[in-house]
N, CA and C of each residue as an Amber inpcrd file, in Angstrom:
protein
   624
 -15.9220000  62.1810000  -7.6890000 -14.6320000  61.5060000  -7.8060000
 -13.8340000  61.7290000  -6.5350000 -13.2960000  60.6050000  -5.9420000
 -12.5990000  60.6720000  -4.6630000 -11.0950000  60.6730000  -4.9090000
 -10.3870000  61.6350000  -4.3040000  -8.9310000  61.7140000  -4.4060000
  -8.3220000  61.4540000  -3.0360000  -7.3870000  60.4520000  -2.9460000
  -6.6950000  60.1930000  -1.6870000  -5.5000000  61.1300000  -1.5580000
  -5.2990000  61.6260000  -0.3970000  -4.1980000  62.5680000  -0.1690000
  -2.8660000  61.8370000  -0.1840000  -1.7960000  62.5750000  -0.5000000
  -0.4600000  61.9910000  -0.5000000  -0.0670000  61.5390000   0.8990000
  -0.5000000  62.2750000   1.9060000  -0.1890000  61.8900000   3.2900000
  -0.7780000  60.5380000   3.6100000  -1.9830000  60.2510000   3.1200000
  -2.6110000  58.9600000   3.3580000  -1.8210000  57.8400000   2.6980000
  -1.3560000  58.1200000   1.4620000  -0.5710000  57.1130000   0.7630000
   0.7380000  56.8310000   1.4890000   1.3780000  57.8850000   1.9850000
   2.6250000  57.6810000   2.7190000   2.3770000  56.8710000   3.9840000
   1.2800000  57.0870000   4.6160000   0.9520000  56.3320000   5.8230000
   0.7450000  54.8560000   5.5300000   0.0910000  54.5630000   4.3880000
  -0.1190000  53.1690000   3.9910000   1.2130000  52.5030000   3.6880000
   2.0870000  53.2090000   2.9700000   3.4040000  52.6490000   2.6390000
   4.2160000  52.3750000   3.8880000   4.1440000  53.2920000   4.8610000
   4.8900000  53.0910000   6.1080000   4.3630000  51.8850000   6.8690000
   3.0530000  51.7100000   6.8570000   2.4600000  50.5660000   7.5430000
   2.8710000  49.2580000   6.8700000   2.8590000  49.2500000   5.5300000
   3.2700000  48.0400000   4.8040000   4.7290000  47.7060000   5.0790000
   5.5750000  48.7460000   5.0970000   6.9900000  48.5110000   5.3690000
   7.1920000  47.9780000   6.7780000   6.4140000  48.4570000   7.7310000
   6.5300000  47.9790000   9.1030000   6.1910000  46.4940000   9.2040000
   5.2190000  46.0600000   8.3930000   4.8610000  44.6490000   8.3970000
   5.9120000  43.7960000   7.6760000   6.4820000  44.3250000   6.5970000
   7.4040000  43.5500000   5.7780000   8.8420000  43.5970000   6.2680000
   9.2000000  44.6130000   7.0420000  10.5940000  44.7920000   7.4580000
  11.1650000  43.5720000   8.1840000  10.4660000  42.9910000   9.1650000
  11.0370000  41.8140000   9.8380000  11.3100000  40.6560000   8.8750000
  10.3860000  40.4390000   7.9440000  10.5860000  39.3660000   6.9650000
  11.7790000  39.6530000   6.0650000  11.8750000  40.8970000   5.5730000
  12.9860000  41.2570000   4.7010000  14.3110000  41.1820000   5.4420000
  14.3290000  41.6280000   6.6920000  15.5540000  41.5760000   7.4900000
  15.9930000  40.1310000   7.7200000  15.0190000  39.2740000   8.0350000
  15.3360000  37.8570000   8.2370000  15.8770000  37.2290000   6.9590000
  15.2670000  37.5730000   5.8270000  15.7130000  37.0340000   4.5450000
  17.1390000  37.4860000   4.2300000  17.4230000  38.7670000   4.4370000
  18.7620000  39.2870000   4.1490000  19.8120000  38.6790000   5.0680000
  19.4900000  38.5530000   6.3560000  20.4420000  37.9570000   7.2960000
  20.6700000  36.4890000   6.9790000  19.6060000  35.8080000   6.5510000
  19.7620000  34.4060000   6.1690000  20.6690000  34.2450000   4.9640000
  20.4660000  35.0890000   3.9580000  21.3380000  35.0480000   2.7820000
  22.7820000  35.3390000   3.1660000  22.9780000  36.2670000   4.0760000
  24.3160000  36.6420000   4.5060000  24.9970000  35.4730000   5.2240000
  24.2920000  34.8810000   6.2050000  24.8720000  33.7930000   6.9910000
  25.1240000  32.5540000   6.1390000  24.1170000  32.1410000   5.3880000
  24.2580000  30.9190000   4.5930000  25.3020000  31.1160000   3.4940000
  25.3230000  32.2980000   2.8960000  26.3310000  32.5700000   1.8730000
  27.7380000  32.5180000   2.4330000  27.9260000  33.0820000   3.6220000
  29.2330000  33.0320000   4.2660000  29.6230000  31.5950000   4.5860000
  28.6870000  30.8180000   5.0940000  28.9590000  29.4240000   5.4440000
  29.3890000  28.6280000   4.2050000  28.6680000  28.8150000   3.1040000
  28.9960000  28.0800000   1.8800000  30.3720000  28.4810000   1.3590000
  30.6800000  29.7740000   1.4200000  31.9810000  30.2400000   0.9370000
  33.1190000  29.6470000   1.7590000  32.9590000  29.6320000   3.0900000
  33.9990000  29.0780000   3.9590000  34.1310000  27.5750000   3.7450000
  32.9920000  26.8890000   3.5630000  33.0360000  25.4390000   3.3390000
  33.7950000  25.1220000   2.0620000  33.6150000  25.9300000   1.0340000
  34.3240000  25.7110000  -0.2230000  35.8330000  25.8650000  -0.0280000
  36.2460000  26.8660000   0.7540000  37.6680000  27.0660000   1.0220000
  38.2500000  25.9150000   1.8510000  37.4750000  25.4050000   2.8020000
  37.9360000  24.2690000   3.6000000  38.0690000  23.0130000   2.7370000
  37.1300000  22.8160000   1.8190000  37.2220000  21.6740000   0.9070000
  38.5020000  21.7580000   0.0750000  38.8130000  22.9580000  -0.3970000
  40.0400000  23.1420000  -1.1780000  41.2780000  22.8510000  -0.3400000
  41.2570000  23.2760000   0.9260000  42.4010000  23.0320000   1.8110000
  42.5840000  21.5400000   2.0580000  41.4750000  20.8180000   2.2580000
  41.5650000  19.3730000   2.4780000  42.0920000  18.6630000   1.2380000
  41.6490000  19.0960000   0.0650000  42.1480000  18.4850000  -1.1740000
  43.6330000  18.7720000  -1.3710000  44.0610000  19.9730000  -1.0250000
  45.4840000  20.2870000  -1.1250000  46.2950000  19.3930000  -0.1920000
  45.7830000  19.1700000   1.0290000  46.4540000  18.2540000   1.9480000
  46.4940000  16.8360000   1.4050000  45.4110000  16.4040000   0.7640000
  45.3900000  15.0680000   0.1710000  46.3840000  14.9290000  -0.9620000
  46.4900000  15.9610000  -1.7930000  47.4300000  15.9130000  -2.9110000
  48.8660000  15.7790000  -2.4010000  49.2030000  16.5510000  -1.3650000
  50.5500000  16.4770000  -0.8080000  50.7770000  15.1380000  -0.1060000
  49.7610000  14.6460000   0.5860000  49.8960000  13.3970000   1.3250000
  50.1300000  12.2140000   0.3920000  49.4830000  12.2260000  -0.7650000
  49.5830000  11.0790000  -1.6680000  50.9990000  10.8710000  -2.1900000
  51.8210000  11.9200000  -2.1720000  53.1850000  11.7870000  -2.6750000
  54.0950000  11.0470000  -1.7070000  53.6730000  10.9340000  -0.4480000
  54.4930000  10.3210000   0.6110000  55.8500000  11.0230000   0.7390000
  55.8760000  12.2850000   0.3680000  57.1210000  13.0380000   0.4270000
  57.2190000  13.9750000   1.6050000  56.2180000  13.9360000   2.5030000
  56.2060000  14.8270000   3.6640000  55.7590000  14.0560000   4.8940000
  56.2320000  14.5050000   6.0490000  55.8000000  13.9080000   7.3080000
  54.4780000  14.5270000   7.7510000  53.6840000  13.7220000   8.4450000
  52.4120000  14.2020000   8.9890000  52.2910000  13.8330000  10.4680000
  53.4160000  13.6510000  11.1310000  53.4310000  13.3270000  12.5560000
  54.7770000  13.7480000  13.1250000  54.9830000  13.4400000  14.3980000
  56.2960000  13.6440000  15.0200000  56.9950000  12.3140000  15.2750000
  56.5350000  11.2740000  14.5720000  57.1520000   9.9510000  14.6670000
  57.9400000   9.7020000  13.3850000  59.2620000   9.7430000  13.4840000
  60.1220000   9.5620000  12.3160000  60.7390000   8.1680000  12.2850000
  60.0150000   7.1820000  12.8160000  60.4870000   5.8060000  12.8560000
  59.9080000   5.0200000  11.6900000  60.7450000   4.2950000  10.9870000
  60.2850000   3.5150000   9.8440000  59.3350000   2.4140000  10.2820000
  58.3110000   2.1830000   9.4760000  57.3370000   1.1380000   9.8030000
  57.9090000  -0.2490000   9.5530000  58.8550000  -0.3670000   8.6340000
  59.4660000  -1.6610000   8.3270000  60.6870000  -1.8910000   9.2050000
  60.9480000  -3.1470000   9.5010000  62.1370000  -3.4920000  10.2920000
  63.3850000  -2.9550000   9.5950000  64.3800000  -2.5160000  10.3230000
  64.5580000  -2.6060000  11.7840000  63.9520000  -1.4510000  12.5660000
  62.9800000  -0.7330000  12.0010000  62.2700000   0.3510000  12.6910000
  63.2180000   1.4480000  13.1780000  64.1350000   1.8160000  12.3400000
  65.0860000   2.8720000  12.6980000  64.5620000   4.2270000  12.2300000
  65.1580000   5.2800000  12.7660000  64.7940000   6.6250000  12.3390000
  65.1990000   6.8380000  10.8820000  64.4070000   7.5970000  10.1400000
  64.7040000   7.8240000   8.7320000  64.3560000   9.2590000   8.3670000
  64.8550000   9.6970000   7.2300000  64.5670000  11.0380000   6.7230000
  64.0190000  10.9310000   5.3090000  63.3740000  11.9940000   4.8770000
  62.8140000  12.0590000   3.5290000  63.6450000  13.0100000   2.6770000
  63.7130000  12.7530000   1.3870000  64.4660000  13.6560000   0.5130000
  63.7160000  14.9710000   0.3140000  64.4140000  16.0180000  -0.1810000
  63.7340000  17.2890000  -0.4830000  62.5920000  17.0460000  -1.4700000
  61.5220000  17.8200000  -1.3910000  61.3750000  19.0930000  -0.6830000
  60.9820000  18.9880000   0.7840000  60.9320000  17.8000000   1.3620000
  60.6110000  17.6670000   2.7800000  61.6600000  18.3790000   3.6220000
  61.1960000  19.0470000   4.6660000  62.1110000  19.6930000   5.6090000
  62.3990000  18.8060000   6.8030000  61.8050000  17.5880000   6.8000000
  62.0040000  16.6130000   7.8840000  61.6780000  17.1920000   9.2490000
  60.5500000  17.8890000   9.3020000  60.0320000  18.4100000  10.5600000
  58.6470000  17.8150000  10.8040000  58.1840000  17.9260000  12.0260000
  56.9120000  17.3110000  12.4060000  55.7290000  17.9790000  11.7070000
  54.7900000  17.1400000  11.2840000  53.4890000  17.5900000  10.7600000
  53.6200000  18.5800000   9.6060000  54.4440000  18.2440000   8.6400000
  54.6070000  19.1280000   7.4770000  53.2970000  19.2720000   6.7010000
  52.5590000  18.1790000   6.5470000  51.3030000  18.2240000   5.8000000
  50.3230000  19.1760000   6.4760000  50.1280000  19.0050000   7.7690000
  49.1670000  19.8330000   8.4880000  49.5410000  21.3160000   8.4340000
  50.8260000  21.6010000   8.5760000  51.2690000  22.9950000   8.5340000
  51.0240000  23.6050000   7.1670000  51.2210000  22.8340000   6.1140000
  50.9890000  23.3430000   4.7690000  49.4980000  23.5700000   4.5180000
  48.6500000  22.7270000   5.0930000  47.2150000  22.9380000   4.9620000
  46.8000000  24.2310000   5.6650000  47.3250000  24.4660000   6.8530000
  47.0240000  25.7080000   7.5680000  47.5310000  26.9230000   6.7960000
  48.6940000  26.7940000   6.1870000  49.2260000  27.8840000   5.3780000
  48.3410000  28.1360000   4.1630000  47.8300000  27.0680000   3.5590000
  46.9030000  27.2020000   2.4280000  45.6520000  27.9570000   2.8680000
  45.1560000  27.6530000   4.0560000  43.9780000  28.3490000   4.5710000
  44.2750000  29.8310000   4.7690000  45.4310000  30.1480000   5.3350000
  45.7970000  31.5430000   5.5430000  45.8950000  32.2930000   4.2220000
  46.5150000  31.6620000   3.2300000  46.6420000  32.2950000   1.9180000
  45.3040000  32.4630000   1.2230000  44.3050000  31.6770000   1.6510000
  42.9540000  31.7970000   1.0970000  42.1350000  32.8490000   1.8260000
  42.7420000  33.4720000   2.8450000  42.0490000  34.5070000   3.5970000
  41.2830000  34.0050000   4.7980000  41.5100000  32.7560000   5.1960000
  40.8080000  32.1970000   6.3480000  41.6310000  32.3520000   7.6210000
  41.0080000  32.7200000   8.7290000  41.7160000  32.6620000  10.0110000
  41.8780000  31.2070000  10.4280000  42.9790000  30.8830000  11.0570000
  43.2270000  29.4900000  11.4410000  43.0800000  29.2810000  12.9470000
  42.6050000  30.2890000  13.6520000  42.4090000  30.1430000  15.0920000
  41.4100000  29.0250000  15.3750000  41.8300000  28.0630000  16.1810000
  40.9600000  26.9400000  16.5200000  40.9090000  25.8520000  15.4770000
  41.6560000  25.9960000  14.3840000  41.6200000  24.9940000  13.3100000
  42.4400000  23.7660000  13.6740000  41.9960000  22.6070000  13.2180000
  42.7440000  21.3600000  13.3820000  42.8310000  20.6500000  12.0420000
  43.9380000  19.9440000  11.8300000  44.1130000  19.1590000  10.6200000
  44.5360000  17.7560000  11.0390000  43.7920000  16.7650000  10.5920000
  44.0580000  15.3720000  10.9400000  44.3870000  14.5830000   9.6790000
  45.4570000  13.8020000   9.7490000  45.8370000  12.9170000   8.6530000
  45.7500000  11.4840000   9.1550000  44.9970000  10.6480000   8.4410000
  44.7710000   9.2560000   8.8520000  45.1410000   8.3190000   7.7250000
  45.8240000   7.2480000   8.0830000  46.1710000   6.1890000   7.1250000
  45.4700000   4.9150000   7.5740000  44.4920000   4.4620000   6.7720000
  43.7630000   3.2330000   7.1060000  44.2690000   2.0390000   6.3040000
  45.3490000   2.2330000   5.5400000  45.9550000   1.1220000   4.8240000
  45.0990000   0.6140000   3.6880000  45.2010000  -0.6830000   3.4350000
  44.4310000  -1.3340000   2.3720000  43.5950000  -2.4610000   2.9660000
  42.8080000  -3.1050000   2.1400000  41.9740000  -4.2080000   2.6170000
  42.8220000  -5.3500000   3.1490000  43.9100000  -5.6300000   2.4730000
  44.7740000  -6.7390000   2.8850000  45.7830000  -6.3430000   3.9540000
  46.0260000  -5.0640000   4.1020000  46.9880000  -4.5920000   5.0950000
  46.4490000  -3.3380000   5.7790000  45.4370000  -3.5020000   6.6460000
  44.8350000  -2.3320000   7.3070000  45.7920000  -1.6750000   8.2970000
  45.6550000  -0.3780000   8.4310000  46.4540000   0.4070000   9.3770000
  45.5290000   1.3320000  10.1600000  46.0290000   1.8410000  11.2560000
  45.2650000   2.8140000  12.0500000  46.2210000   3.8940000  12.5620000
  46.9090000   4.5270000  11.6320000  47.8380000   5.5970000  11.9750000
  47.1320000   6.9330000  11.7910000  47.0510000   7.7210000  12.8090000
  46.3640000   9.0050000  12.7050000  47.0240000  10.0360000  13.6100000
  47.1880000  11.2430000  13.0760000  47.7970000  12.3370000  13.8390000
  47.0430000  13.6350000  13.5510000  46.7970000  14.3810000  14.6380000
  46.1000000  15.6660000  14.5520000  47.0230000  16.7830000  14.9990000
  47.0150000  17.8500000  14.2430000  47.8200000  19.0280000  14.5580000
  46.8860000  20.2300000  14.5860000  46.9490000  21.0350000  15.6480000
  46.0940000  22.2130000  15.6900000  46.9170000  23.4920000  15.5500000
  46.2170000  24.5820000  15.4160000  46.8490000  25.8620000  15.1220000
  47.8210000  26.2970000  16.2020000  47.6270000  25.8370000  17.4290000
  48.5250000  26.2130000  18.5280000  49.7820000  25.3510000  18.5750000
  49.8600000  24.3390000  17.7140000  51.0580000  23.5140000  17.6380000
  51.0020000  22.2140000  18.4130000  49.8410000  21.8630000  18.9510000
  49.6980000  20.6190000  19.7080000  49.5460000  19.4350000  18.7500000
  50.2790000  18.3630000  19.0250000  50.2380000  17.1590000  18.1940000
  49.6850000  16.0040000  19.0140000  48.6740000  15.3320000  18.5130000
  48.1280000  14.1440000  19.1620000  47.9520000  13.0570000  18.1080000
  48.1310000  11.8170000  18.5150000  47.9370000  10.7270000  17.5740000
  48.6840000   9.4790000  17.9800000  48.6640000   8.5000000  17.1090000
  49.3250000   7.2240000  17.3920000  49.6720000   6.5380000  16.0870000
  50.6010000   5.6120000  16.1700000  51.0230000   4.8460000  15.0120000
  52.2280000   5.4680000  14.3250000  52.6270000   4.8570000  13.2220000
  53.7190000   5.4010000  12.4240000  53.2190000   6.6010000  11.6250000
  54.1360000   7.2760000  10.9750000  53.7460000   8.4640000  10.2240000
  52.7740000   8.0870000   9.1000000  51.5760000   8.6940000   9.0630000
  50.5620000   8.2860000   8.0880000  50.9760000   8.4660000   6.6360000
  51.8060000   9.4590000   6.3450000  52.1760000   9.7180000   4.9490000
  53.6100000   9.3150000   4.6360000  54.5490000   9.6900000   5.5050000
  55.9450000   9.3710000   5.2490000  56.2300000   7.8870000   5.2590000
  55.5050000   7.1290000   6.0920000  55.7160000   5.6860000   6.1860000
  54.6570000   4.8980000   5.4230000  53.8880000   5.5870000   4.5910000
  52.8050000   4.9180000   3.8650000  53.3460000   3.9800000   2.7940000
  52.5770000   2.9380000   2.5240000  52.8720000   2.0280000   1.4170000
  52.0050000   2.4070000   0.2280000  52.3900000   1.9390000  -0.9380000
  51.6170000   2.2620000  -2.1340000  50.1880000   1.7420000  -2.0060000
  49.2250000   2.5850000  -2.3840000  47.7830000   2.3110000  -2.3830000
  47.1490000   2.3950000  -1.0010000  47.8940000   2.8290000   0.0260000
  47.2710000   3.0800000   1.3290000  46.2560000   4.2070000   1.1900000
  45.1260000   4.0780000   1.8780000  44.0940000   5.1110000   1.8300000
  44.3980000   6.1850000   2.8710000  44.5310000   7.4200000   2.4100000
  44.8480000   8.5460000   3.2810000  43.6560000   9.4970000   3.3300000
  43.2700000   9.9050000   4.5220000  42.1480000  10.8300000   4.6970000
  42.6230000  12.0550000   5.4490000  42.3520000  13.2270000   4.8850000
  42.7220000  14.4930000   5.5080000  41.4450000  15.1920000   5.9410000
  41.3520000  15.5370000   7.2050000  40.1600000  16.1770000   7.7540000
  40.5420000  17.5220000   8.3530000  39.8370000  18.5660000   7.9510000
  40.0830000  19.9170000   8.4450000  38.8460000  20.3900000   9.1940000
  39.0280000  20.9290000  10.3890000  37.9140000  21.4790000  11.1570000
  38.2080000  22.9280000  11.5230000  37.1510000  23.7160000  11.6350000
  37.2820000  25.1300000  11.9760000  36.0020000  25.5880000  12.6490000
  36.0860000  26.2010000  13.8440000  34.8660000  26.7210000  14.4950000
  34.2280000  27.8140000  13.6440000  32.9330000  27.6950000  13.4170000
  32.2410000  28.6930000  12.6010000  32.2890000  30.0770000  13.2410000
  32.3140000  30.1190000  14.5580000  32.3320000  31.4120000  15.2530000
  33.5600000  32.2350000  14.8950000  34.6320000  31.5890000  14.4390000
  35.8570000  32.3120000  14.0950000  35.8190000  32.9210000  12.6960000
  34.8150000  32.5590000  11.9180000  34.7160000  33.0960000  10.5560000
  33.3690000  33.7480000  10.2820000  32.4590000  33.7050000  11.2590000
  31.1110000  34.2440000  11.0520000  31.1500000  35.7680000  10.9610000
  30.3500000  36.3110000  10.0730000  30.2120000  37.7620000   9.9470000
  29.0220000  38.2800000  10.7530000  28.0080000  37.4420000  10.8960000
  26.8040000  37.8590000  11.6030000  26.8150000  37.3240000  13.0290000
  26.5730000  38.1760000  14.0330000  26.5350000  37.7150000  15.4240000
  25.1780000  37.1460000  15.8270000  24.1840000  37.1940000  14.9310000
  22.8270000  36.8060000  15.3060000  22.6240000  35.3020000  15.2990000
  23.2570000  34.5980000  14.3800000  23.1520000  33.1360000  14.2930000
  21.7090000  32.6660000  14.1660000  20.9770000  33.2810000  13.2730000
  19.5990000  32.8630000  13.0600000  19.5140000  31.5550000  12.2780000
  20.4860000  31.3100000  11.4240000  20.4350000  30.1400000  10.5580000
  21.5920000  29.1750000  10.7970000  22.7300000  29.6860000  11.2290000
  23.9020000  28.8530000  11.5100000  24.3590000  29.1380000  12.9310000
  24.4190000  28.1010000  13.7520000  24.8000000  28.2720000  15.1480000
  26.2570000  28.6970000  15.2790000  26.5110000  29.6160000  16.2010000
  27.8790000  30.0510000  16.4610000  28.7280000  28.9120000  17.0230000
  28.1010000  27.9050000  17.5880000  28.8370000  26.7700000  18.1520000
  29.1270000  25.6820000  17.1210000  28.6990000  25.8940000  15.8730000
  28.8980000  24.8840000  14.8370000  30.3820000  24.7510000  14.4980000
  30.7820000  23.5360000  14.1920000  32.1580000  23.2610000  13.7440000
  32.1160000  22.8400000  12.2880000  32.8100000  23.5840000  11.4540000
  32.8530000  23.2730000  10.0320000  33.8980000  22.1980000   9.7820000
  33.5820000  21.2490000   8.9170000  34.4700000  20.1210000   8.6530000
  34.5600000  19.8560000   7.1500000  35.7620000  19.5560000   6.7050000
  35.9820000  19.1580000   5.3070000  36.9480000  17.9920000   5.2910000
  36.7020000  17.0220000   4.4160000  37.5510000  15.8390000   4.3270000
  37.8600000  15.5250000   2.8700000  39.0190000  14.9440000   2.6640000
  39.4130000  14.4840000   1.3310000  40.1770000  13.1770000   1.4890000
  39.8950000  12.2160000   0.6380000  40.5680000  10.9140000   0.6840000
  41.3590000  10.7010000  -0.5950000  42.6170000  10.3590000  -0.4380000
  43.5130000  10.1110000  -1.5600000  44.2280000   8.7890000  -1.3180000
  44.7340000   8.2170000  -2.3810000  45.4980000   6.9770000  -2.2870000
  46.9730000   7.2960000  -2.4320000  47.7900000   6.7140000  -1.5630000
  49.2280000   6.9530000  -1.6070000  49.8230000   6.3650000  -2.8840000
  50.6870000   7.1440000  -3.5010000  51.3980000   6.6590000  -4.6900000
  52.8890000   6.5270000  -4.3730000  53.1590000   6.1170000  -3.1360000
  54.5580000   5.9280000  -2.7320000  55.2470000   4.9420000  -3.6520000
  56.5170000   5.2060000  -3.9290000  57.2860000   4.3250000  -4.8130000
  57.4750000   2.9520000  -4.1680000  57.4120000   1.9290000  -4.9880000
  57.7070000   0.5730000  -4.5410000  59.1820000   0.3030000  -4.8200000
  59.9530000  -0.1400000  -3.8120000  61.3860000  -0.3870000  -4.0430000
  61.6100000  -1.3780000  -5.1720000  62.5930000  -1.0610000  -5.9990000
  62.9480000  -1.9350000  -7.1200000  64.3300000  -2.5070000  -6.8670000
  64.4180000  -3.8030000  -6.7520000  65.6970000  -4.4760000  -6.5320000
  66.2750000  -4.9290000  -7.8710000  67.4350000  -4.4210000  -8.1850000
  68.1050000  -4.7610000  -9.4340000  69.3530000  -5.5680000  -9.1210000
  69.4870000  -6.7190000  -9.7630000  70.6430000  -7.5760000  -9.5400000
  71.9000000  -6.9170000 -10.0960000  72.9770000  -6.9930000  -9.3320000
  74.2650000  -6.4400000  -9.7720000  75.1780000  -7.5270000 -10.3530000
  74.6620000  -8.7470000 -10.4470000  75.4560000  -9.8500000 -10.9830000
  75.4570000  -9.8030000 -12.5070000  76.6450000  -9.8150000 -13.0970000
  76.7680000  -9.7890000 -14.5460000  76.7350000 -11.2320000 -15.0510000
  75.8390000 -11.5670000 -15.9420000  75.7780000 -12.9580000 -16.4420000
  77.0390000 -13.3110000 -17.2310000  77.4530000 -14.5790000 -17.1430000
  78.6650000 -15.0380000 -17.8320000  78.4420000 -15.2410000 -19.3170000
  77.1790000 -15.3590000 -19.7120000  76.8510000 -15.5470000 -21.1250000
  75.4750000 -14.9560000 -21.3670000  75.1460000 -14.6740000 -22.5690000
  73.8010000 -14.1590000 -22.8500000  72.7440000 -15.1490000 -22.3750000
  71.7070000 -14.6550000 -21.7980000  70.6480000 -15.5130000 -21.2770000
  69.7950000 -16.0630000 -22.4130000  69.4800000 -17.3350000 -22.2940000
  68.6050000 -17.9750000 -23.2480000  67.1760000 -17.9360000 -22.7540000
  66.2320000 -18.3200000 -23.6070000  64.8260000 -18.2790000 -23.2200000
  64.5010000 -19.0990000 -21.9830000  65.2560000 -20.1790000 -21.7600000
  64.9620000 -21.0620000 -20.6350000  65.8870000 -20.8650000 -19.4500000
  66.8450000 -19.9480000 -19.5840000  67.7770000 -19.7100000 -18.4870000
  67.1100000 -18.9340000 -17.3580000  67.4260000 -19.3160000 -16.0990000
  66.8440000 -18.5480000 -14.9780000  67.4920000 -17.1650000 -14.8900000
  66.7270000 -16.2400000 -14.3820000  67.2510000 -14.8780000 -14.1990000
  68.2840000 -14.8850000 -13.0880000  69.3230000 -14.0750000 -13.1920000
  70.3510000 -14.0480000 -12.1510000  69.8220000 -13.4530000 -10.8660000
């Protein structure tokens, strides 16, 4: 009967571990990187949806253009809770990201209004974490009409949120992006006649 020594068994185990270690390390690093990427993407999706929810109310500015889209194209203000400052939507999205535990270094938030099929628009403004504003057109949210299509896009360099410096599965140069599209529910002006009828209106009488 042959008995193998404990030293021999330990040597075999060490050899097996030496062969398996690179594979196990790669697997663990992959789980770490991909898991981090998915978690950050979920937070960015939430931030974009929050921006879309706020944008659909048409109660906040998303640019530094406070000129009304309708004639006579004069400057206008929004009622509270708007603070009537530039890029309120974008700033709130960045604040949402911060409250979610995300760094906002290098982050950008873009709000675009493409209008409707019958009344297309191309108003878009981008605000980044350093406070730079770029874009064109009237304010995408404050000057929006009812049913205008609004798209909020959030970008963030992966290198600013990566935990692993190896980048075996996700490149450090990757830019994470999340978008959400909402429809504006801006109020439609209601014109009410102030003329008091001289007699009760009949079924065939024209409206005043």
